[in-house]
C-alpha positions as CSV (number, residue, x, y, z in Angstrom):
1,X,229.6,132.8,61.7
2,X,227.0,132.6,64.5
3,X,224.5,135.5,64.9
4,X,224.3,137.0,68.4
5,X,220.9,136.9,70.0
6,X,219.4,140.3,71.1
7,X,218.4,140.5,74.8
8,X,214.7,140.4,73.6
9,X,215.4,137.1,71.8
10,X,217.2,135.7,74.8
11,X,214.4,136.7,77.1
12,X,211.7,135.1,74.8
13,X,213.7,131.9,74.6
14,X,214.1,131.7,78.3
15,X,210.3,132.4,78.8
16,X,209.5,129.6,76.3
17,X,211.7,127.2,78.0
18,X,210.2,128.0,81.4
19,X,206.7,127.5,80.1
20,X,207.7,124.1,78.6
21,X,209.0,123.1,82.0
22,X,205.8,124.2,83.8
23,X,203.6,122.2,81.4
24,X,205.9,119.2,81.7
25,X,205.7,119.3,85.5
26,X,201.9,119.7,85.4
27,X,201.6,116.6,83.0
28,X,203.7,114.7,85.4
29,X,201.5,115.5,88.4
30,X,198.1,115.8,86.5
31,X,197.4,119.3,87.8
32,X,195.4,121.7,85.5
33,X,197.3,124.9,84.5
34,X,195.6,128.3,85.1
35,X,195.6,130.4,82.0
36,X,194.3,133.9,81.1
37,X,191.4,133.6,78.5
38,X,188.9,136.3,77.5
39,X,189.7,138.4,80.6
40,X,189.3,135.5,83.1
41,X,191.5,132.9,84.7
42,X,190.6,129.4,83.4
43,X,191.9,126.1,84.5
44,X,193.1,123.9,81.5
45,X,194.2,120.3,81.4
46,X,198.0,120.1,80.8
47,X,197.3,117.3,78.3
48,X,195.4,119.8,75.9
49,X,198.6,121.9,75.7
50,X,201.7,121.4,73.6
């Protein structure tokens, strides 16, 4: 029997899928990704991310 996912689990899965898509698109175009680090926005190469 399959376990039903909670709304929180569904939301987390959707967010992870969206992030993978964004990283993939940035790798394709070579654009850096803005991330939040130590209270600041930092541009990171998409090739340094999973």
